[in-house]
C-alpha beads as a LAMMPS data file, in Angstrom:
LAMMPS data file: protein, C-alpha beads

315 atoms
314 bonds

1 atom types
1 bond types

-500.0 500.0 xlo xhi
-500.0 500.0 ylo yhi
-500.0 500.0 zlo zhi

Masses

1 110.0

Atoms # bond

1 1 1 0.045 -0.159 -0.479
2 1 1 0.986 3.515 -0.749
3 1 1 2.973 5.553 2.439
4 1 1 2.130 9.105 2.782
5 1 1 5.585 10.711 2.824
6 1 1 3.767 13.717 4.948
7 1 1 4.382 14.094 8.435
8 1 1 0.638 15.680 9.109
9 1 1 0.444 15.347 12.757
10 1 1 3.528 18.081 12.897
11 1 1 1.474 20.254 10.502
12 1 1 -0.929 21.109 13.195
13 1 1 -1.611 19.265 16.542
14 1 1 -2.846 22.630 18.253
15 1 1 -5.501 24.644 16.330
16 1 1 -4.636 28.116 15.447
17 1 1 -7.175 30.783 14.232
18 1 1 -6.158 30.830 10.202
19 1 1 -5.915 34.176 9.981
20 1 1 -3.167 34.145 12.321
21 1 1 -1.860 30.988 10.468
22 1 1 -2.212 32.758 7.231
23 1 1 -1.425 36.755 7.237
24 1 1 -0.256 37.843 3.505
25 1 1 1.559 41.148 5.436
26 1 1 3.780 38.157 6.951
27 1 1 4.648 36.460 3.639
28 1 1 2.379 36.001 0.250
29 1 1 3.390 31.832 -0.019
30 1 1 1.824 29.180 1.602
31 1 1 1.850 25.301 1.377
32 1 1 -1.283 23.710 1.889
33 1 1 -2.495 19.803 2.255
34 1 1 -5.586 18.825 2.148
35 1 1 -6.412 14.597 2.762
36 1 1 -8.997 12.370 2.076
37 1 1 -11.282 11.450 5.091
38 1 1 -9.848 8.170 6.717
39 1 1 -6.918 8.918 4.969
40 1 1 -8.682 6.794 1.737
41 1 1 -7.767 6.349 -1.854
42 1 1 -10.647 8.497 -2.834
43 1 1 -8.521 9.768 -5.757
44 1 1 -6.595 6.591 -6.883
45 1 1 -6.416 2.853 -6.556
46 1 1 -6.619 1.271 -3.508
47 1 1 -4.884 -2.173 -3.762
48 1 1 -6.919 -3.605 -1.165
49 1 1 -10.517 -2.749 -2.770
50 1 1 -9.381 -3.061 -5.822
51 1 1 -11.418 0.281 -6.979
52 1 1 -9.953 2.724 -9.391
53 1 1 -10.644 6.357 -8.526
54 1 1 -7.664 8.047 -10.556
55 1 1 -9.674 10.143 -12.796
56 1 1 -10.536 12.461 -9.686
57 1 1 -6.900 13.220 -9.978
58 1 1 -7.923 15.136 -13.196
59 1 1 -10.716 16.739 -11.743
60 1 1 -8.459 18.449 -8.795
61 1 1 -5.766 19.531 -11.374
62 1 1 -8.100 21.248 -13.669
63 1 1 -10.347 22.964 -10.583
64 1 1 -6.837 24.371 -9.095
65 1 1 -6.151 25.639 -12.447
66 1 1 -9.516 27.197 -13.001
67 1 1 -9.386 28.941 -9.808
68 1 1 -6.084 30.015 -10.415
69 1 1 -7.647 32.463 -12.789
70 1 1 -10.294 33.694 -11.048
71 1 1 -8.300 34.693 -7.495
72 1 1 -6.070 37.122 -6.831
73 1 1 -3.720 33.894 -6.065
74 1 1 -1.228 32.236 -8.327
75 1 1 -0.962 28.391 -8.690
76 1 1 3.407 27.964 -7.849
77 1 1 3.480 24.050 -7.502
78 1 1 0.819 21.331 -7.388
79 1 1 0.948 17.235 -6.848
80 1 1 -2.232 15.137 -6.839
81 1 1 -2.072 11.936 -5.296
82 1 1 -3.980 9.393 -4.609
83 1 1 -5.841 10.423 -1.195
84 1 1 -4.100 14.123 -0.578
85 1 1 -3.217 16.721 -3.072
86 1 1 -0.361 19.417 -2.415
87 1 1 -0.432 23.196 -3.406
88 1 1 2.170 25.819 -3.155
89 1 1 0.028 29.006 -3.668
90 1 1 1.151 33.116 -3.726
91 1 1 -1.327 35.761 -2.596
92 1 1 -0.959 38.540 -5.684
93 1 1 -1.907 41.596 -2.939
94 1 1 -1.125 43.859 -5.738
95 1 1 -3.330 42.074 -8.213
96 1 1 -6.125 42.098 -5.725
97 1 1 -6.223 45.951 -5.399
98 1 1 -6.133 46.749 -8.635
99 1 1 -9.234 45.142 -9.862
100 1 1 -12.012 47.165 -10.910
101 1 1 -15.154 46.940 -8.454
102 1 1 -16.618 45.632 -12.129
103 1 1 -13.953 43.015 -12.690
104 1 1 -14.464 41.857 -8.784
105 1 1 -17.622 41.372 -9.748
106 1 1 -17.448 39.258 -12.907
107 1 1 -14.765 37.086 -11.053
108 1 1 -17.185 36.207 -8.137
109 1 1 -20.207 35.175 -10.419
110 1 1 -17.550 33.263 -11.969
111 1 1 -17.929 31.216 -8.777
112 1 1 -21.208 31.842 -7.066
113 1 1 -24.701 33.578 -8.243
114 1 1 -25.164 37.222 -7.634
115 1 1 -27.921 37.466 -4.999
116 1 1 -31.311 38.903 -6.661
117 1 1 -31.558 41.964 -4.271
118 1 1 -27.800 43.041 -5.432
119 1 1 -28.806 45.584 -8.190
120 1 1 -31.175 46.927 -5.713
121 1 1 -29.456 48.012 -2.705
122 1 1 -27.644 51.698 -2.373
123 1 1 -24.499 52.453 -3.670
124 1 1 -22.549 52.165 -0.181
125 1 1 -24.095 48.766 0.818
126 1 1 -22.906 47.523 -3.058
127 1 1 -19.646 48.986 -2.510
128 1 1 -19.435 47.032 0.770
129 1 1 -20.194 43.739 -0.435
130 1 1 -17.775 44.062 -3.326
131 1 1 -15.152 45.238 -0.774
132 1 1 -15.907 41.865 0.652
133 1 1 -15.696 39.723 -2.683
134 1 1 -12.667 41.357 -3.114
135 1 1 -11.201 39.969 0.043
136 1 1 -12.295 37.259 -0.657
137 1 1 -11.010 36.428 -3.834
138 1 1 -7.563 37.164 -2.086
139 1 1 -8.141 34.769 0.725
140 1 1 -6.258 31.137 0.737
141 1 1 -9.352 29.505 2.714
142 1 1 -12.078 30.744 -0.122
143 1 1 -9.680 29.285 -2.532
144 1 1 -9.341 25.899 -0.641
145 1 1 -12.735 26.108 -0.056
146 1 1 -14.052 26.415 -3.772
147 1 1 -11.140 23.163 -4.171
148 1 1 -12.921 21.029 -2.115
149 1 1 -16.144 21.655 -1.817
150 1 1 -17.680 21.233 -5.582
151 1 1 -15.047 18.263 -5.680
152 1 1 -16.655 16.482 -2.637
153 1 1 -20.059 16.742 -4.012
154 1 1 -19.087 15.741 -7.416
155 1 1 -17.630 12.482 -5.830
156 1 1 -20.062 12.126 -3.331
157 1 1 -22.360 11.997 -6.410
158 1 1 -20.360 9.456 -8.675
159 1 1 -20.145 7.098 -4.970
160 1 1 -23.993 7.883 -4.854
161 1 1 -23.688 8.645 -0.880
162 1 1 -23.657 11.347 1.413
163 1 1 -20.571 12.523 4.081
164 1 1 -17.167 14.325 4.300
165 1 1 -15.310 13.502 1.418
166 1 1 -12.132 15.792 2.384
167 1 1 -10.816 15.484 6.508
168 1 1 -10.776 18.556 9.039
169 1 1 -9.872 21.979 7.222
170 1 1 -6.960 21.662 5.540
171 1 1 -2.905 22.108 7.097
172 1 1 -1.037 25.227 6.155
173 1 1 3.000 26.198 6.082
174 1 1 3.760 29.534 5.986
175 1 1 7.288 29.734 3.082
176 1 1 8.666 32.978 4.761
177 1 1 11.395 33.487 1.685
178 1 1 12.682 33.109 -1.594
179 1 1 14.495 29.875 -0.253
180 1 1 11.771 27.787 1.416
181 1 1 9.142 28.800 -1.766
182 1 1 11.681 26.566 -3.733
183 1 1 12.690 23.975 -1.154
184 1 1 9.148 23.422 -1.058
185 1 1 8.031 23.799 -4.642
186 1 1 10.392 21.097 -5.060
187 1 1 9.119 18.770 -2.520
188 1 1 5.586 19.109 -3.998
189 1 1 6.744 18.499 -7.768
190 1 1 8.914 15.623 -6.461
191 1 1 6.047 14.513 -3.929
192 1 1 5.235 11.024 -6.577
193 1 1 8.603 10.565 -7.301
194 1 1 9.186 10.186 -3.409
195 1 1 6.173 7.839 -3.172
196 1 1 7.628 5.499 -5.958
197 1 1 4.494 6.611 -8.239
198 1 1 6.742 7.796 -11.174
199 1 1 10.599 7.423 -11.928
200 1 1 10.737 10.931 -13.222
201 1 1 9.175 14.538 -13.470
202 1 1 8.308 14.214 -16.654
203 1 1 6.051 11.418 -16.276
204 1 1 4.859 12.465 -12.968
205 1 1 0.959 12.717 -13.657
206 1 1 -0.949 15.179 -12.059
207 1 1 1.448 17.750 -11.297
208 1 1 2.982 21.142 -11.730
209 1 1 6.433 20.059 -12.838
210 1 1 5.132 18.138 -15.950
211 1 1 3.061 20.965 -16.438
212 1 1 6.070 23.048 -16.722
213 1 1 7.612 20.544 -18.697
214 1 1 4.931 20.243 -21.580
215 1 1 4.517 23.937 -22.107
216 1 1 1.080 23.629 -20.340
217 1 1 1.660 26.140 -17.906
218 1 1 -0.276 29.189 -18.516
219 1 1 -2.368 28.725 -15.316
220 1 1 0.256 28.687 -13.651
221 1 1 2.530 31.531 -11.666
222 1 1 4.976 32.399 -14.244
223 1 1 8.683 32.212 -13.660
224 1 1 11.112 34.886 -14.017
225 1 1 12.009 34.705 -17.876
226 1 1 8.665 34.461 -19.276
227 1 1 6.469 37.355 -17.622
228 1 1 7.698 41.134 -17.454
229 1 1 4.464 42.614 -16.269
230 1 1 2.892 40.565 -13.244
231 1 1 4.350 38.707 -10.319
232 1 1 6.261 35.937 -11.318
233 1 1 8.668 33.560 -9.051
234 1 1 11.990 34.248 -8.080
235 1 1 13.889 31.706 -10.992
236 1 1 14.120 31.137 -14.766
237 1 1 12.006 27.982 -15.674
238 1 1 14.662 25.910 -17.277
239 1 1 16.818 27.132 -14.086
240 1 1 13.938 25.435 -12.152
241 1 1 13.736 22.464 -14.366
242 1 1 17.375 21.588 -13.709
243 1 1 16.863 21.888 -9.928
244 1 1 13.980 19.584 -9.716
245 1 1 15.600 17.308 -11.774
246 1 1 18.746 17.089 -9.770
247 1 1 17.119 17.064 -6.474
248 1 1 14.367 14.258 -8.022
249 1 1 17.610 12.157 -8.814
250 1 1 19.125 12.345 -5.498
251 1 1 15.577 10.062 -4.318
252 1 1 16.712 7.281 -7.204
253 1 1 19.036 4.640 -6.284
254 1 1 19.572 3.845 -10.068
255 1 1 20.127 7.924 -10.958
256 1 1 21.692 9.103 -8.080
257 1 1 25.426 9.163 -8.263
258 1 1 27.733 11.915 -6.711
259 1 1 25.679 14.404 -4.644
260 1 1 27.944 17.091 -5.727
261 1 1 27.710 15.754 -9.624
262 1 1 25.882 18.641 -12.136
263 1 1 24.615 20.558 -9.235
264 1 1 22.736 23.711 -10.773
265 1 1 23.952 26.705 -10.307
266 1 1 21.134 27.769 -8.749
267 1 1 22.327 26.097 -5.239
268 1 1 25.304 28.352 -5.153
269 1 1 23.033 31.443 -5.014
270 1 1 20.786 29.702 -2.755
271 1 1 23.932 30.121 -0.281
272 1 1 22.848 26.119 0.623
273 1 1 25.142 23.171 0.358
274 1 1 24.032 20.566 -2.084
275 1 1 23.909 17.815 0.433
276 1 1 21.802 20.358 2.873
277 1 1 19.395 21.123 -0.055
278 1 1 18.470 17.730 -1.028
279 1 1 17.771 16.838 2.668
280 1 1 15.777 19.620 3.568
281 1 1 13.734 19.011 0.469
282 1 1 13.542 15.429 1.660
283 1 1 12.460 16.406 5.124
284 1 1 10.820 19.285 4.866
285 1 1 7.590 18.427 6.525
286 1 1 9.160 16.509 9.153
287 1 1 11.485 18.936 10.024
288 1 1 9.369 22.185 9.982
289 1 1 5.836 22.904 11.864
290 1 1 3.899 25.779 10.552
291 1 1 6.938 27.816 8.281
292 1 1 9.672 26.913 6.580
293 1 1 12.468 29.729 6.452
294 1 1 15.899 31.148 8.057
295 1 1 16.147 31.357 11.660
296 1 1 15.425 34.911 11.581
297 1 1 12.252 34.640 9.658
298 1 1 11.364 31.678 12.275
299 1 1 12.030 33.646 14.632
300 1 1 9.741 36.330 13.558
301 1 1 6.879 34.496 12.503
302 1 1 7.137 32.454 16.260
303 1 1 6.723 35.879 18.447
304 1 1 4.176 36.799 15.725
305 1 1 1.772 33.277 16.830
306 1 1 2.878 34.378 20.050
307 1 1 4.649 30.979 20.960
308 1 1 7.339 30.046 22.728
309 1 1 8.651 27.586 20.346
310 1 1 8.239 26.725 16.187
311 1 1 9.339 23.444 14.932
312 1 1 12.564 24.341 13.079
313 1 1 14.231 26.226 15.509
314 1 1 16.696 24.997 17.855
315 1 1 15.568 25.388 21.338

Bonds

1 1 1 2
2 1 2 3
3 1 3 4
4 1 4 5
5 1 5 6
6 1 6 7
7 1 7 8
8 1 8 9
9 1 9 10
10 1 10 11
11 1 11 12
12 1 12 13
13 1 13 14
14 1 14 15
15 1 15 16
16 1 16 17
17 1 17 18
18 1 18 19
19 1 19 20
20 1 20 21
21 1 21 22
22 1 22 23
23 1 23 24
24 1 24 25
25 1 25 26
26 1 26 27
27 1 27 28
28 1 28 29
29 1 29 30
30 1 30 31
31 1 31 32
32 1 32 33
33 1 33 34
34 1 34 35
35 1 35 36
36 1 36 37
37 1 37 38
38 1 38 39
39 1 39 40
40 1 40 41
41 1 41 42
42 1 42 43
43 1 43 44
44 1 44 45
45 1 45 46
46 1 46 47
47 1 47 48
48 1 48 49
49 1 49 50
50 1 50 51
51 1 51 52
52 1 52 53
53 1 53 54
54 1 54 55
55 1 55 56
56 1 56 57
57 1 57 58
58 1 58 59
59 1 59 60
60 1 60 61
61 1 61 62
62 1 62 63
63 1 63 64
64 1 64 65
65 1 65 66
66 1 66 67
67 1 67 68
68 1 68 69
69 1 69 70
70 1 70 71
71 1 71 72
72 1 72 73
73 1 73 74
74 1 74 75
75 1 75 76
76 1 76 77
77 1 77 78
78 1 78 79
79 1 79 80
80 1 80 81
81 1 81 82
82 1 82 83
83 1 83 84
84 1 84 85
85 1 85 86
86 1 86 87
87 1 87 88
88 1 88 89
89 1 89 90
90 1 90 91
91 1 91 92
92 1 92 93
93 1 93 94
94 1 94 95
95 1 95 96
96 1 96 97
97 1 97 98
98 1 98 99
99 1 99 100
100 1 100 101
101 1 101 102
102 1 102 103
103 1 103 104
104 1 104 105
105 1 105 106
106 1 106 107
107 1 107 108
108 1 108 109
109 1 109 110
110 1 110 111
111 1 111 112
112 1 112 113
113 1 113 114
114 1 114 115
115 1 115 116
116 1 116 117
117 1 117 118
118 1 118 119
119 1 119 120
120 1 120 121
121 1 121 122
122 1 122 123
123 1 123 124
124 1 124 125
125 1 125 126
126 1 126 127
127 1 127 128
128 1 128 129
129 1 129 130
130 1 130 131
131 1 131 132
132 1 132 133
133 1 133 134
134 1 134 135
135 1 135 136
136 1 136 137
137 1 137 138
138 1 138 139
139 1 139 140
140 1 140 141
141 1 141 142
142 1 142 143
143 1 143 144
144 1 144 145
145 1 145 146
146 1 146 147
147 1 147 148
148 1 148 149
149 1 149 150
150 1 150 151
151 1 151 152
152 1 152 153
153 1 153 154
154 1 154 155
155 1 155 156
156 1 156 157
157 1 157 158
158 1 158 159
159 1 159 160
160 1 160 161
161 1 161 162
162 1 162 163
163 1 163 164
164 1 164 165
165 1 165 166
166 1 166 167
167 1 167 168
168 1 168 169
169 1 169 170
170 1 170 171
171 1 171 172
172 1 172 173
173 1 173 174
174 1 174 175
175 1 175 176
176 1 176 177
177 1 177 178
178 1 178 179
179 1 179 180
180 1 180 181
181 1 181 182
182 1 182 183
183 1 183 184
184 1 184 185
185 1 185 186
186 1 186 187
187 1 187 188
188 1 188 189
189 1 189 190
190 1 190 191
191 1 191 192
192 1 192 193
193 1 193 194
194 1 194 195
195 1 195 196
196 1 196 197
197 1 197 198
198 1 198 199
199 1 199 200
200 1 200 201
201 1 201 202
202 1 202 203
203 1 203 204
204 1 204 205
205 1 205 206
206 1 206 207
207 1 207 208
208 1 208 209
209 1 209 210
210 1 210 211
211 1 211 212
212 1 212 213
213 1 213 214
214 1 214 215
215 1 215 216
216 1 216 217
217 1 217 218
218 1 218 219
219 1 219 220
220 1 220 221
221 1 221 222
222 1 222 223
223 1 223 224
224 1 224 225
225 1 225 226
226 1 226 227
227 1 227 228
228 1 228 229
229 1 229 230
230 1 230 231
231 1 231 232
232 1 232 233
233 1 233 234
234 1 234 235
235 1 235 236
236 1 236 237
237 1 237 238
238 1 238 239
239 1 239 240
240 1 240 241
241 1 241 242
242 1 242 243
243 1 243 244
244 1 244 245
245 1 245 246
246 1 246 247
247 1 247 248
248 1 248 249
249 1 249 250
250 1 250 251
251 1 251 252
252 1 252 253
253 1 253 254
254 1 254 255
255 1 255 256
256 1 256 257
257 1 257 258
258 1 258 259
259 1 259 260
260 1 260 261
261 1 261 262
262 1 262 263
263 1 263 264
264 1 264 265
265 1 265 266
266 1 266 267
267 1 267 268
268 1 268 269
269 1 269 270
270 1 270 271
271 1 271 272
272 1 272 273
273 1 273 274
274 1 274 275
275 1 275 276
276 1 276 277
277 1 277 278
278 1 278 279
279 1 279 280
280 1 280 281
281 1 281 282
282 1 282 283
283 1 283 284
284 1 284 285
285 1 285 286
286 1 286 287
287 1 287 288
288 1 288 289
289 1 289 290
290 1 290 291
291 1 291 292
292 1 292 293
293 1 293 294
294 1 294 295
295 1 295 296
296 1 296 297
297 1 297 298
298 1 298 299
299 1 299 300
300 1 300 301
301 1 301 302
302 1 302 303
303 1 303 304
304 1 304 305
305 1 305 306
306 1 306 307
307 1 307 308
308 1 308 309
309 1 309 310
310 1 310 311
311 1 311 312
312 1 312 313
313 1 313 314
314 1 314 315
């Protein structure tokens, strides 16, 4: 049976308000994970029962790309597994603020039906409602809600049943700097390889790395060499593909070789040791708790949470 390669117990044993955990003023980047109820293989093939729900992974992938075109949230990376999925998101507050009121309404009505009373209310109340929708269209929780709820209904309708499809609320980790962002993106894109569901990134189905390799990445956050007019990731496309390929080879016994062979230049620019990079990516969710970052950024985030300890910081 496929084993999960994420330490979910480390991601949130003590519940904190989402507005504290996700605060774009602290960082715009977040790694989110959601798992099927009872950790069942409701998006893949269950080897015990023989049931195959692999087509539902396409549902999730398509929904993520659709919502990235509606929300002020950029889809940096994703991987849809058999019983959970990962996303790395960027909250684009600049884009959110620059939308006209008409664009906010147009985007909102792609998700929800416009209330009948909306055209009858006065301009003040109308403006207040549009501001509320604008806030929600830049909110990670509302993004995840709009991924999960329609897919749960679709799956339950297919199964002819009722009840929860997903576990409780999604888990989130704040990514506090560019290095942490790239580590987490590589971690997410390589999830199928670690789980032995794929041998190489280019055959890793339902992942952002496969979409980038094939050029089917218009719904993804652009890399620095492909966008001049909007937000872009802090890395060029070929550079990122090389980074993921090199990291992925360290996970494979038949392709590993020396860890210092063919090191992508980005590793040196990030001022990290190759072996340290590999170990960080391999153990990312085991080493860190609510946030991933440098000692300085983790210390600041710990103080923001009002906690005495934070996993990833030496005590």
